[in-house]
C-alpha positions in Angstrom: 22.3 17.7 14.0 24.4 20.5 13.9 23.5 23.9 15.8 20.6 26.5 14.9 19.2 23.2 12.9 15.8 21.0 13.7 13.7 17.9 12.2 10.3 19.3 11.8 6.7 18.9 10.5 5.4 21.2 7.4 2.0 22.2 7.1 2.3 23.6 3.9 0.3 20.6 2.6 -1.7 17.8 4.2 1.2 15.1 3.8 2.3 16.7 6.9 5.8 15.4 5.8 8.0 15.0 9.8 11.6 15.2 8.0 12.2 18.7 7.1 15.4 19.8 8.4 15.8 23.8 8.8 18.8 26.0 9.9 18.0 29.3 11.5 20.3 32.4 11.0 22.4 33.2 13.8 19.4 36.0 14.9 17.1 33.4 14.7 15.1 35.9 12.4 15.1 33.6 9.5 15.7 29.7 8.3 16.1 27.7 5.2 15.3 24.5 4.4 18.2 22.4 4.3 17.4 18.8 3.7 14.4 16.6 2.1 11.9 19.8 1.3 9.9 20.6 -1.8 8.7 23.7 -3.2 5.6 24.6 -1.3 8.1 23.9 2.3 10.3 25.9 1.0 8.0 29.0 0.4 6.4 28.4 3.8 9.5 28.0 5.8 11.7 31.0 4.2 9.0 33.4 4.0 9.4 36.4 5.2 7.4 37.7 7.9 6.9 41.4 8.6 6.4 43.0 11.8 2.5 43.3 12.0 0.0 45.4 14.5 -3.4 44.9 15.1 -5.8 47.2 13.2 -9.4 48.8 13.7 -10.5 50.3 10.5 -6.6 50.1 9.4 -5.5 52.3 12.3 -2.9 50.2 13.9 -3.9 49.7 18.0 -2.8 47.9 20.9 -4.4 44.6 21.0 -6.2 44.5 24.1 -8.4 47.9 22.3 -8.8 45.5 18.9 -10.1 42.6 21.4 -12.4 44.9 22.9 -13.4 46.0 19.6 -13.8 42.8 18.1 -15.9 41.7 20.9 -18.3 45.1 21.3 -19.0 43.9 17.5 -19.4 40.1 17.8 -21.7 41.4 21.0 -24.2 43.1 17.9 -24.2 40.3 15.9 -26.9 38.0 15.6 -25.6 35.5 12.8 -22.0 35.6 13.2 -20.1 33.7 10.1 -16.4 32.3 11.2 -14.9 31.2 7.9 -11.4 30.7 6.8 -10.7 28.5 9.5 -7.4 28.0 8.3 -5.9 26.1 12.0 -4.9 23.5 13.6 -6.4 21.1 16.7 -6.2 23.9 19.7 -7.3 26.5 17.9 -9.5 25.0 16.5 -11.5 23.9 19.7 -10.8 27.3 21.2 -13.2 29.1 17.7 -15.3 26.2 19.1 -15.9 27.6 22.1 -16.3 30.9 20.8 -19.0 30.1 18.0 -21.0 27.9 21.0 -21.0 31.6 23.2 -21.8 33.2 20.2 -24.2 31.2 18.1 -22.1 31.5 15.4 -22.2 29.1 12.1 -18.7 27.9 11.2 -17.5 27.0 7.5 -13.9 26.1 6.4 -12.3 28.1 3.1 -11.8 24.5 1.3 -15.4 23.1 2.7 -16.8 23.0 -1.1 -14.4 20.1 -1.7 -14.5 18.6 2.4 -18.5 18.2 1.7 -18.0 16.2 -1.7 -16.3 13.8 0.7 -18.4 13.7 3.9 -21.5 13.5 2.3 -20.9 10.2 0.3 -19.4 8.8 3.8 -22.6 9.8 5.2 -25.0 8.7 2.2 -22.8 4.8 1.5 -20.0 4.8 3.7 -16.6 4.2 2.1 -13.6 1.6 2.1 -10.6 4.1 2.8 -7.4 3.6 3.7 -4.3 5.3 4.9 -0.8 6.9 3.3 1.0 4.3 5.8 -0.8 1.1 3.9 -0.2 2.6 0.8 3.2 3.1 1.1 4.2 -0.1 2.1 1.0 -2.6 0.0 0.3 -0.5 -3.1 0.6 -2.4 -6.6 -1.5 -0.3 -8.8 -2.5 3.1 -8.4 -5.7 4.6 -10.2 -5.3 8.6 -9.9 -8.6 9.7 -11.3 -8.8 13.9 -12.2 -5.8 15.0 -10.7 -2.0 15.0 -11.2 -2.1 14.3 -7.4 1.9 16.8 -7.1 0.0 20.1 -7.6 -1.0 20.1 -4.0 0.9 17.1 -2.4 4.5 17.6 -4.1 6.2 14.9 -2.4 3.3 12.2 -2.6 5.0 9.8 -5.3 8.2 10.3 -4.0 7.5 8.8 -0.3 4.4 7.1 -0.6 4.8 5.4 -4.2 8.0 5.5 -5.1 9.5 5.3 -1.4 13.0 3.0 -1.1 11.5 0.3 0.7 8.4 -1.1 2.3 7.3 -3.5 5.0 7.3 -6.6 3.0 9.9 -6.2 0.9 8.0 -4.7 -2.1 9.9 -3.9 -5.4 8.2 -0.4 -5.6 9.7 0.0 -8.8 7.2 -2.2 -10.2 4.1 0.0 -9.4 1.9 0.4 -11.7 0.0 3.9 -12.1 -3.0 4.7 -14.3 -4.0 8.3 -14.8 -8.0 9.0 -15.5 -9.5 12.4 -16.7 -7.7 15.6 -15.1 -7.9 17.4 -18.8 -5.8 18.3 -21.1 -2.3 19.3 -20.0 -1.9 16.9 -16.9 1.2 16.8 -15.7 1.6 13.2 -15.1 5.6 12.8 -15.3 5.8 12.7 -11.2 4.2 8.7 -12.2 7.0 7.7 -14.2 8.5 4.7 -12.2 12.5 4.8 -11.0 12.7 1.7 -13.6 11.7 3.7 -16.0 8.4 2.9 -16.7 5.8 5.4 -17.5 2.0 5.7 -16.4 -0.8 4.8 -18.5 -2.7 8.1 -19.1 -6.0 8.3 -20.1 -7.4 11.5 -20.7 -10.9 13.1 -20.1 -12.2 16.4 -18.6 -13.2 16.5 -15.2 -17.4 17.0 -16.1 -17.3 14.0 -18.1 -15.9 11.5 -15.3 -19.1 10.5 -13.7 -19.7 8.7 -17.2 -16.4 7.1 -17.3 -16.5 6.0 -13.5 -20.0 4.8 -13.8 -18.7 2.6 -17.0 -15.7 1.3 -15.4 -17.7 0.2 -12.3 -20.1 -1.5 -15.1 -17.2 -3.6 -16.9 -15.6 -4.2 -13.0 -19.0 -5.9 -12.4 -19.1 -7.8 -15.8 -21.2 -6.3 -17.9 -21.4 -6.4 -21.6 -21.9 -2.7 -23.0 -23.2 -2.4 -26.5 -20.8 0.8 -27.4 -17.2 1.6 -28.6 -16.5 4.7 -26.7 -17.9 6.7 -23.7 -16.1 10.3 -23.4 -14.0 10.0 -26.2 -12.3 7.2 -24.1 -12.6 3.9 -26.3 -14.2 0.8 -24.5 -11.1 -1.8 -25.0 -9.3 1.2 -22.3 -11.5 1.3 -19.9 -11.9 -2.4 -19.8 -8.2 -2.5 -19.4 -8.3 -0.8 -16.1 -11.0 -2.9 -14.7 -9.1 -5.8 -15.9 -6.3 -4.6 -14.7 -7.8 -3.5 -11.1 -9.4 -7.2 -10.9 -5.7 -8.7 -11.1 -4.0 -6.3 -8.7 -3.2 -7.5 -5.1 -3.8 -4.5 -3.5 -5.3 -1.7 -5.6 -5.3 2.1 -4.5 -8.0 4.8 -6.2 -7.6 8.0 -5.4 -9.4 11.3 -6.0 -9.0 15.1 -5.2 -12.9 16.3 -4.5 -11.6 19.7 -5.1 -10.7 18.9 -8.6 -14.6 18.1 -9.2 -16.3 21.6 -9.8 -19.6 20.5 -11.6 -23.0 20.4 -9.5 -23.6 17.4 -7.8 -19.8 15.9 -7.9 -20.5 13.8 -4.3 -22.3 11.3 -7.0 -19.0 11.4 -8.8 -17.1 10.9 -5.4 -19.7 8.3 -4.7 -19.4 6.4 -7.8 -15.6 6.2 -7.4 -16.0 4.3 -3.7 -18.5 1.9 -5.5 -15.4 0.8 -7.4 -13.9 -0.3 -4.5 -16.4 -1.8 -2.7 -17.0 -3.6 -5.9 -13.7 -4.6 -6.2 -14.1 -5.8 -3.0 -17.4 -7.9 -2.8 -17.5 -9.0 -6.2 -16.3 -12.9 -7.4 -13.1 -12.1 -7.5 -13.1 -10.4 -3.9 -10.6 -13.3 -2.6 -7.3 -12.3 -5.1 -7.8 -8.4 -5.1 -8.5 -5.9 -2.2 -9.1 -2.3 -3.0 -9.4 1.0 -1.0 -10.2 4.5 -1.5 -7.7 7.6 -1.3 -9.5 10.8 -0.7 -6.8 14.2 -1.2 -7.8 16.3 1.2 -6.9 20.4 0.3 -4.8 21.5 3.0 -4.9 25.0 5.4 -5.8 22.8 8.5 -9.3 21.2 6.6 -8.6 18.0 8.1 -7.7 18.9 12.2 -10.8 21.3 11.8 -13.2 19.0 10.4 -12.2 16.0 13.5 -12.4 18.7 15.6 -15.8 20.1 15.0 -16.8 16.6 14.8 -16.0 15.2 18.1 -17.2 18.8 20.0 -20.5 19.1 18.0 -21.0 16.0 17.3 -20.8 17.2 13.3 -18.7 18.5 10.9 -18.4 21.8 9.9 -21.4 23.7 7.9 -23.0 23.9 11.0 -24.2 26.4 12.9 -24.8 27.4 17.4 -27.6 30.0 16.4 -30.3 27.9 18.0 -28.4 26.9 21.4 -27.2 23.6 20.3 -25.1 22.4 17.2 -27.1 22.4 13.6 -25.4 21.0 10.8 -26.3 21.5 6.9 -24.0 20.9 4.3 -26.1 22.8 1.9 -27.3 26.2 3.3 -24.8 26.9 5.7 -22.1 27.8 3.5 -19.8 30.8 3.3 -21.2 32.2 -0.1 -25.0 31.5 0.3 -25.2 33.0 4.0 -23.2 36.1 2.4 -25.1 36.6 -1.2 -28.3 35.8 1.0 -27.4 38.7 3.7 -28.4 36.0 5.6 -24.9 36.7 8.1 -24.2 39.8 9.6 -20.7 39.5 10.5 -18.0 37.6 9.2 -14.9 36.3 11.5 -12.1 35.4 9.5 -9.3 33.2 9.9 -6.6 31.8 8.2 -3.2 31.3 10.4 -1.3 29.4 7.8 -1.1 31.5 4.9 -2.2 35.1 4.1 -5.2 34.6 3.0 -7.4 37.1 3.5 -11.8 37.0 2.5 -12.3 36.7 -1.2 -13.8 40.5 -2.5 -16.0 39.1 -4.6 -17.5 37.4 -1.7 -17.9 40.9 0.3 -18.8 42.9 -2.8 -22.7 44.8 -2.3 -22.2 43.6 1.7 -21.6 46.0 3.9 -21.5 43.5 7.1 -18.4 44.4 9.3 -15.3 41.8 9.5 -13.1 40.9 11.8 -9.9 39.4 10.2 -7.7 36.9 12.5 -4.9 35.7 11.2 -1.3 35.7 9.3 0.9 39.2 10.3 1.1 39.0 6.2 -2.3 39.7 5.3 -3.0 42.0 2.5 -6.5 43.5 2.2 -8.5 45.5 -1.3 -10.4 46.8 2.0 -9.3 47.3 5.1 -11.8 45.2 7.9 -13.0 46.5 11.2 -10.8 44.8 12.8 -7.4 43.0 11.8 -5.8 40.8 14.6 -2.2 39.3 13.6 -1.3 35.6 15.1 1.5 33.7 15.1 2.0 31.5 12.2 1.3 27.9 13.5 4.7 25.5 12.6 6.8 28.5 12.4 6.2 30.8 15.1 3.5 28.6 16.9 3.5 25.0 18.0 0.7 22.8 17.3 -1.3 19.5 16.7 -2.4 18.9 12.9 -4.3 15.6 11.4 -2.6 14.3 8.5 -4.9 14.2 5.4 -5.5 10.6 6.4 -6.9 11.5 9.9 -4.7 8.3 11.1 -2.3 10.4 13.1 -1.8 13.8 14.6 1.9 15.2 14.3 3.2 18.1 16.7 4.1 21.7 14.8 7.2 23.1 16.1 7.6 26.9 17.4 10.5 27.8 15.4 10.8 31.4 15.8 9.9 33.6 18.8 7.3 36.1 18.1 5.7 38.9 20.0 2.2 38.1 19.1 -0.1 36.1 20.6 -2.0 32.9 19.3 -5.4 32.6 17.6 -6.5 30.2 20.4 -5.3 32.9 22.8 -7.2 35.6 20.9 -10.1 33.6 20.6 -10.5 33.1 24.5 -9.6 36.8 25.0 -12.4 38.2 23.2 -14.8 35.6 25.0 -13.6 36.7 28.3 -14.4 40.4 26.4 -17.5 39.2 25.7 -18.3 38.1 29.4 -17.0 41.1 30.6 -19.3 43.1 28.8 -22.3 40.8 29.7 -21.6 41.7 33.7 -20.9 45.3 32.9 -17.0 45.8 33.4 
């Protein structure tokens, strides 16, 4: 590889593509993506990073002063909420120690979507697969409620239309079906390299519960006394059921972030029941099926895995009682803030400059500590802001891919004088210990 070039992992989406080639300028202050990138990776690696400093109420201070102020505020809090949680494995480990120390509640910025999947896994289990299995085996992909590429730009290029597989499959013969997603869904990525267009059966995502229930009944061989479901001809759904039963290895994929209606975890459960039916019906010896939940990114898979192995519970857990307590309905950022149950918000986002939503803080006078991306902008200055290194750009790390089957390393490409997130959390915890001992 040429001088100043390196192959790195991209954390811009949950695919974690690990062959992105970037080139640093001669001053090592900026870079260009020169191979294997997408719009998201270019935006991430080629971003201009500001020279940011810690602040207290918008006024610049040194790091130690900001750390001590954050510790003072945290010491006075009875029910702190640590939210956002845009980080990787080591950062989350440090956050878990801080939460245990302070009795904090933990919630990720994408937990609404994550919980729709987690609740199904806890309630009835599911049969899911990995990206590597999909890449090498799938012959029919059923995409429910999403175009995939708006959140995972290179999914089809890398996972579906890949040139070679372990079993010498002609990937251009793979079938793609889009079901739901609403009007204007971009299905162009589902076009096969040989020119075959995907099947598209449209409905609004809010109609998917009845559509998927019908599909499951048809897979089970039930006779239905209707011609249409949610505006979809029953013969079209019967065609999907028949194609799923005839496939050697079908994959049903969904993005729970697209299911923005009440009790949408029941839709996820219905989708996984279709997979279960395909694997246990009378046709189980001729077909195999698996689910593939698509995650939202910003470290959601990494954070969830770390929380689970360190505490025994996923996110939306609290350490208020001195031990981890899990409640996916009560320990949400929105509910804790709207009910005035949290008296301190610590917001963390170290991949993107995503600040706390002004709407979530409206009419709430609780103190706010923000630890994150140096480009963060605020409509209202937090009590304390501590900028940290950008993961995968200025700081190394370790992340779980969306299927949680592998972890991939993030590379420190550029130097920075800023601290890491894990260092900041550790220093705040140390400052708390010093306050307790009277130092």
